[in-house]
C-alpha positions in Angstrom: 191.0 19.7 154.0 189.8 20.2 157.6 186.2 20.7 158.3 185.4 24.5 158.7 183.4 23.6 161.9 186.7 22.5 163.5 187.8 26.1 163.3 184.8 27.4 165.3 185.2 28.1 169.0 183.8 25.2 171.1 181.1 25.5 173.6 181.1 24.0 177.1 179.5 20.8 175.7 182.3 20.5 173.2 180.1 21.4 170.2 181.1 24.1 167.7 179.5 27.4 168.5 176.8 28.6 166.0 177.9 31.2 163.5 177.0 34.8 164.3 173.8 36.0 162.6 174.3 38.0 159.5 173.7 41.7 159.8 170.5 42.9 158.2 169.1 46.2 157.0 165.4 47.3 156.9 164.2 49.3 153.9 160.9 51.1 153.1 160.3 50.1 149.5 158.1 51.9 147.0 157.4 51.9 143.3 158.7 54.6 141.0 157.8 54.0 137.3 158.5 50.3 136.7 161.2 50.0 139.4 161.3 49.3 143.1 163.2 51.8 145.2 164.1 51.7 148.9 165.2 54.0 151.7 166.7 52.8 155.0 164.0 52.8 157.6 165.9 54.9 160.0 165.7 57.8 157.5 161.9 57.5 157.3 160.0 59.5 160.0 156.5 58.3 159.0 154.4 57.1 156.1 151.0 58.7 155.7 148.2 59.3 153.1 149.2 62.5 151.4 147.5 65.6 153.0 146.4 68.5 150.9 149.4 69.9 148.9 149.6 73.7 148.2 151.5 74.6 145.1 154.2 77.2 145.5 155.6 79.5 142.8 159.1 79.5 141.6 159.9 76.0 142.5 161.1 73.1 140.3 158.3 71.0 138.7 159.2 68.0 140.8 158.5 70.0 144.0 154.7 69.6 144.1 154.2 72.1 146.9 154.0 72.2 150.7 151.8 70.3 153.1 151.1 70.4 156.8 152.2 67.1 158.3 151.3 67.0 162.0 152.1 70.6 162.5 155.3 70.6 160.4 155.3 72.4 157.0 157.3 70.3 154.6 157.9 70.3 150.9 156.5 67.4 148.9 158.7 66.0 146.1 157.7 63.7 143.2 160.7 61.4 142.7 159.2 60.0 139.4 159.6 63.5 138.0 162.9 64.1 139.8 164.4 61.0 138.1 162.6 61.7 134.8 160.6 58.5 135.0 157.3 60.3 134.2 156.5 63.6 132.4 157.1 66.7 134.4 154.3 69.0 135.7 151.7 66.4 136.6 149.4 67.4 139.4 149.3 65.5 142.7 147.0 62.5 142.3 143.7 62.4 144.3 145.1 59.5 146.4 148.7 58.9 147.2 151.2 58.3 150.0 153.9 60.5 151.4 157.1 59.3 153.1 158.4 61.9 155.5 162.2 61.5 155.4 164.7 63.2 157.5 168.1 64.7 156.7 170.2 66.7 159.1 169.0 70.1 157.8 165.4 69.4 156.6 162.5 67.0 156.5 161.1 66.2 153.0 157.9 64.5 151.8 158.4 61.9 149.1 155.2 61.4 147.0 154.5 57.8 146.0 151.5 56.4 144.2 151.4 52.9 145.7 151.5 51.6 149.3 155.1 51.5 150.6 156.2 48.2 152.2 158.9 47.2 154.7 161.6 44.8 153.5 164.4 43.2 155.6 167.4 42.0 153.7 171.0 41.0 154.6 173.5 43.9 154.4 175.5 41.7 152.0 172.6 41.8 149.5 173.3 45.5 148.8 175.9 45.6 146.0 177.7 48.6 144.7 176.1 50.5 141.8 177.3 48.9 138.5 179.7 51.0 136.4 177.2 51.2 133.4 174.6 52.8 135.7 177.2 55.3 137.1 178.0 56.4 133.6 174.4 56.5 132.3 172.8 59.6 134.1 172.2 61.6 137.1 170.6 59.1 139.4 174.0 57.6 140.4 174.6 60.5 142.7 171.6 59.4 144.9 172.3 55.6 144.9 173.6 53.7 147.9 173.6 50.5 145.8 171.4 47.7 144.3 169.8 45.1 146.5 169.1 41.7 145.2 166.3 39.9 147.1 167.3 36.4 148.4 165.6 33.7 146.3 164.2 36.2 143.9 165.2 37.7 140.6 163.9 41.2 141.5 166.1 44.1 142.6 165.6 47.2 144.8 167.4 50.4 144.0 168.6 51.7 147.3 168.6 55.5 147.6 170.9 57.6 149.8 168.6 60.2 151.3 171.5 62.5 152.2 172.4 62.9 148.5 168.9 63.1 147.2 168.9 66.9 146.7 171.8 69.2 145.8 172.6 72.1 148.3 171.1 74.6 145.8 167.9 72.5 145.5 167.6 72.3 149.3 167.8 76.1 149.6 165.0 76.4 147.0 162.6 74.2 148.9 159.5 76.2 150.0 160.0 77.7 153.4 163.6 76.3 153.8 165.3 79.7 154.2 162.5 81.0 156.5 162.7 77.8 158.6 166.5 78.2 159.0 166.3 81.8 159.9 163.5 81.2 162.4 165.3 78.3 164.1 166.9 79.6 167.4 170.6 79.0 167.9 171.3 75.9 170.0 172.8 76.4 173.4 174.7 73.9 175.6 171.8 73.8 178.0 169.2 73.2 175.3 171.3 70.4 173.8 171.6 68.7 177.2 167.8 68.8 177.6 166.9 67.7 174.1 165.3 64.3 173.6 167.5 61.6 172.1 164.9 60.4 169.6 161.9 61.3 167.5 158.6 61.1 169.4 
């Protein structure tokens, strides 16, 4: 059998060209219950110590309230309660962290109780969600896959931010309807002048 290097394109020196680097993905990883969860870093606007959270009436127990994050009023969600990993109705702890995550129609604060950390892994390390997980409960709707860390036995449950809340839950977020109503309609001129990225 021929050496696989013989099939690689040769460089000017006659040596085989090095293999292309493997694509990687960056995650922000945090602990929920006894498991590690991750969100793609491009979906995370910022990570901050949780500001004061004001409880709002007629919201699900996992919505802890609203907070002012650098001038933006956002809803703060406790994913441990959302995924039923902890009892519902617990108050916000005295010290926690909030991940401000962005979806096309809203920004949401995810409450976590330990310091989130960045992790870089190969894209190939993210495997499809196993069938037994898909059949076991509601979390499969929010999962992008399961990431296995190279040289480690631990795994990271990778969340798909765009599927984290249902459309009806999004509409029930505090201030969501008001925010949409107050948002001015986009014009062609405004779109042309809009910045291309988040400041």
